[in-house]
Residue, then its C-alpha position, 0 to 999 in steps of 0.5 A: m504561492t497558490v499551490q499552498c492555498h487550500h482554496s487553489s485548484l492546484y492544492s492537491t497536485p503535489m500529493i497526486q504526483v507523490e502518489a504516482l511516484v510511490a505507487p507499486s507497479s502492476q507486477t508488484v501488485q500481482a505478486v503481493n496479491a498472489w502471496f496473500a492468496a497463497n497464504n490464505l490471508n486477507f489484506t486491506v490497502l491502506s494508502p491511496s497509492g497502494d504502497w501500504v497494506g495491512f493485515e492481521i495474523a496471529v503471532h505463531q502464524a506470522n512466525e511460521l509464515f516468515d520463518a522467524f522462529 
């Protein structure tokens, strides 16, 4: 099958299709951006489709932010 061969021009097509399926909507992106901004947090998008983000925060801040204590 040519799609499975890394020399094929179609090799990355399935991944592109998966990325499109898991990509967040523009409304979701706006909501997440607003939440991070409202809480003075910086984040990094970790995946090509934007469905994973990462951020660093102290445990005590996370407890307060997520009302986990």
